[in-house]
Residue, then its C-alpha position, 0 to 999 in steps of 0.5 A: x500500500x505504501x509503495x502504491x502511494x509513493x508511486x502516485x506521489x512522485x508523478x504528482x510532485x513532478x506535475x506540481x513542480x512543472x506547473x509552478x515552473x511554468x507560472x514563474x516563466x509566465x511572470x518573468x515574461x509579463x515583467x518585460x511588458x511596460x505597465x503602470x507602477x504598482x507594488x511588487x508582485x510575488x510569484x503565483x499569488x501576485x498582489x493578493x496578499x496586499x488586498x486582503x485583511x481590511x476593507x478593499x477600498x481602504x487598501x486600494x486608497x493607501x496603495x494609490x497614494x503611494x503608487x499614483x492614480x493609475x496603478x497595476x496589480x496582479x491578482x493571481x493570474x489576472x492583471x488589473x489596473x486601478x484608477x483613482x483619479x477622475x482625470x485618468x478615468x475620463x481619459x480611459x472612458x473617452x479617449x481610450x474607451x474601445x481598449x477598455x470597453x470589455x467587462x471581465x468574464x467569469x464562469x458564474x457570469x457566463x452561466x447566469x447571462x446565457x453565455x454572455x448574451x445580456x447587456x452587462x457582459x456581452x462583448x462589445x460589437x453589433x449585438x451589444x449595440x443592438x441590445x443597447x439601442x432596443x433598451x434605450x428606445x423601448x425599455x428605459x425611455x422616460x415614456x416607458x418609465x412613466x408607463x409603469x408608475x402605477x405599479x410602483x405606487x401600488x407596490x409601495x402602498x402595499x408595503x406601507x399597509x404591511x408595516x401599518x398592520x404589524x403594530x407591536x410585531x417585529x418586522x424584518x425590513x430588509x426582507x420586506x424591501x427585497x420583496x418590494x423591489x421584487x414585486x415592482x420589477x417583476x410586474x414591470x417585466x412580466x406585467x403581473x405578479x408571477x404565481x411562484x413569487x416566493x420561489x422566484x425571489x429566493x432563486x434570484x437571491x441565491x443566484x446573486x449570492x453565488x455569483x458575487x464576491x471574491x472567487x479564488x477560481x476567477x483569479x486563476x482561470x487556467x486552473x479548471x479544477x478550482x471551479x470543481x473544488x469550489x462547487x459554485x458552478x454546479x450550484x449556480x447551474x442548479x438555481x439557474x435552471x430553476x430561474x430559466x424555467x420561470x422565465x420560459x413559462x413567462x415568455x410562453x404565456x406572453x407569446x400564447x396571448x394568455x398574458x392580460x397586460x395593459x400597458x405592454x410589459x417589458x417581455x411584450x416589448x422584447x417579443x415584438x422586437x423579436x419579430x423584426x425580420x431586419x434584426x441582425x443578429x436575430x433576437x433569440x428567447x435566451x437573449x430575452x431571458x438574459x436581458x430580463x434577468x439583467x433588469x431584475x437583478x439590477x432592481x434587486x441589487x439596490x435593495x440587497x445593499x441595504x444594511x440589515x435592520x429590523x423595525x419593531x413597532x410599539x402600541x403607540x405607533x412609534x418605531x425603534x430601529x435595531x441594528 
């Protein structure tokens, strides 16, 4: 048994040594590229050790004070620029915008955005410009925003009534705010309150939780087994399938004319646009799901950033805030 283990350990150690050697060689090659100033990088981990242990924006501020408004860091295998000056940011966004127009992709964003066919993560090109034009003219116009004003008023009124009815009881306001934004965005997108609202809200919350935050696997995209070890992609695939079923049912209901909508909701607008024979590239159902997911996730992200606090009402109607 010991001999078998030693036989297995030898090729594994050799593979690990070659892997580290290749990483060193890659670091040395990158050193020849002229980059903005930045802190010294360690082999394999780069500057990861310098951006952990405290609030990231505080660490980056301290580093920027030392190395300047345009600073280069290396997080694992990923090279990044840190801009801390409005003048430099304006130059990058305006003068050199095409060089920095792409957003970094990760396995999680690729799963939830239907192979990057949404607005936020789709590569810059004809498809992105087409989706931006559709959203600007049909979805985010002032006319469209005013069209759904009655939805916002009804949902906020329901939210106020909920708080008023719970005198003397403890209310998790963070949860209710999440439900409020869920109701507003879902009705604006789907035209009505979906039947499985709770499943929809919990599925969306789980997707946001799994796809956000720091991921070691994203720092080392060439090491595929890190994704397997983390288990995040498999869990994300599972909850994404649940979301896909919900969005698929909504699209089929609208397409079959069973959706009693007045005025037209966002799904109706996108389905109408889908019929345009001059649309190039054509708009597929997964593209519609990706755009709707973008809009709904953006609405939820605002409420999810709220601090967790709970209101407790007294008999007199006064409110106390508990952190």
